C-alpha positions, 0 to 999 in steps of 0.5 A: 739973754733971753727974750720977753717973750722967751721968759713968758714961754718958760712962766707959762710952762712953770703951770702944772698939773700938780699942786704941790708943784705950783705952790711953789713954783707960783711964790718963786715965779713971783719972788726969784724969776727975774733976778735969774742968771742966764745959767740958772734959766737955762737949768731952771728950762730943763727942769721944766722938760721933767715929768711933773713926780720926777720935777716935784721929787726933785724939789721935796729932795726925794731923789738927788740929781748927779747934775750939779748945774741943777744945785743952784735953782734946786735951793731957790725952789726949795726955800718956797717949800716951808707952809708960811710961803704957801699961799 
């Protein structure tokens, strides 16, 4: 189980250098983050280790990963790509 300090650190690590990622991650953090399972949090933490462009390519579906554990978290991230959700 993640402590509040670890959750806060993941939120901080979610601040990225690409506007395109911020437009997805901001609503994701506001609406989905607190409801993630332990496995999804672990996968999300590992995704945050990727360079911005690699992460964006995964979120955009331009590249795929062979690691099935990323599937659920990427699906949650991808639902925030719609322009109606971007603020």
